[in-house]
Residue, then its C-alpha position, 0 to 999 in steps of 0.5 A: m500499499f502507498d505510504l501517504s506520510k512518505k508521499n507528503k514527505l517527498a512532496s514537501e521536498l518537491n517544494p523546498f520553501f514549504y518549511l520556511c513559512n512556519s518559522m517566519t514569525t519566530m524569525t520576525y521577532k528575532y529580527s525586530i529585537l535585534l534591530i531595535i537594539q541597533v536603533i537604540a545604539l543610534i539614539l545613544t550616539k545622537s544619530y537622530g538623522s539616521v533614526l528619522v530616515i529609518s522611521f520614515t521607511f518604516a512608516g512607508g512599509l507600515l502603510a504598504s501593509v495597511i493598503y495590502y490589508i485593505l485590498t486583500k483582507e489578508a490577515f495583518y500578521k502575515n505582513t510583518e515581514v514587510i515591516i522588517q524589510s522597510i526598516l532594513i531599507g532605512f538602515f542602508l540609507p545615509s542619514t541626510y537622505p531626503l525623508f519623503t523620498a525614503f518614504l516613497c521608495s519604501l511604500i511603493l516598492l514594498l506595496l508592489y512586491k506584496i501585490f505581485v510576489r506571493h510569500s510562497n514564491n519569494w525569490l527577491t529580497p525586496s529591501a535590496l531592490a529598494i536600496v538600489i532604487a533609492w541609490f539611483v534616485g539620490k546617488h549624491y547623498f550616499p558616501e563615496f568609496l573610502i579606499t583608493q587604488d594607492l591604499i589598496i596596494s599599501k599594507n593595511p589600508s584600514v590602519s591608513l584610513i584610521t590614521q587619516g581620520a576616516f574612522p574614529v578612534y574612541g578613548f577605550d580603544s588603546s587600553i583594550t588594544n594593549f590588553l589584547n596584545t600583551y596578555i592574549l595575542y603575545p604568544f601567537r606573535v600577533t598584534v592588534p593595531e590601534g583603531l581596530i577595536s573602534l572599527l569593530w565598535d562603531t565606524n561612524s558612517s552616515i549609513p547605519a548598516f555600516r556602523f555597529n560591527l560588534l552588534n552585527i556579529i552578535a545578531t548573526i550568532v543569535i539568529f543562526c544559533d538554533n539552526n546549524m544549516m543556516e550558518i552554511i551560507p554566511a560562513l562560506f560567503m565570508f570565508v570565500y570573500a575574505v580569501l579573495v580579498r587577502l590573496f588578490g585584492p591588491v594584485v588587481y591594482g598591481g599590488i603584492f599577492n597575499t597582502g589584502d586587508v580582510i579586516l577592512a573588507l568585512l567591517s565596511s560596506g554593511t557586509l556583516f549587517a547583510v549577513a545577519f539580516m538579509f542574505q537568508y530572506p525566506g525563498t532567496v536561498p537554496i534548501t539542499k546542503n549542496a546547493k547551499l555550499l555552492f550558493g555561499i561560494l558564489a556569494g563570496i565571489i560575487a562580493f569580491l567582484v562587486n565590493g572589492a576590498g570594501t567601503s562600497p556604499i551600495g555594492t552589498a545591495y547589488i550582491i544580494l540581488i545578483c545572488n537572488i538571481f543565481n538562487l533562481l537557477l539553483r532552485s530550478i535545479e533543486d526542483a528538477r532533482v527532487e521531482k525526479k526523485l519523487k517520481i522514482n519513489i512513487f513508482s517504487l511503492 
């Protein structure tokens, strides 16, 4: 007799996004709490311009959800992911970005996304698309690349930028750096340059997503701690990106092989923020282990090609959108393989 439970299991494998919808509420709660912590950090550092921009993109997402509810009468709690996406948009916009324009970008893009892209068929990260559109609309509000060709081919460009005042150095930096170098790293003959702790704590960028790298690391641990499979993509992405920057970053501009600044690459451009909050938006990553491995490697390569050695004002959003497209290809391969497996198992029962 045909085993119905086995059939359901195989059918769920055929739709690899079957399992993700049930956990969306839990993920939304986690994202909300972790993002609120970052907003509090912005308030404590008196970054009121960034808080206002985030508030306006949040208002745009909230209005988009209300309009969608009026049009469809779908339960409002199902629109919570749109609210999270609206906040993420604000985190990638400069503190000087026009508030009404930020509001419209969030409202229009998220409303169209909600109308035309059903949750079960997610393939696009809407916040990344909105950020790119906002960049085209107000490109001159975004900061420039901090790193130049001369800095890329020099040793430790992050230290050079700190020395030049591009990144602030806080009062606590020196004591922590001395402690690490004297008591922790000395046996390994490794030293941490002064300014690195400050770079990890707050880069003071006009774009909030680029600022609190330590909070982003903590957020990544919290989000992925209860799901080992979720760690595959971010771990591979950062490893591949770091290796490529280290080995080939300076070489592209005539520098020396294996002298790239990995620290600057990972702690700028909103890389860690995107790893925590955007790279694994439901439906935009593969499900099978092999496909996840390939996706993580591809993401690292794309990051190197787009962001290079770091400090890109918009590159991370492009990386996510390009990865969304690669995911479509990987997902179609996954579906074809599972469908074939499903047919074989059905006929064998």
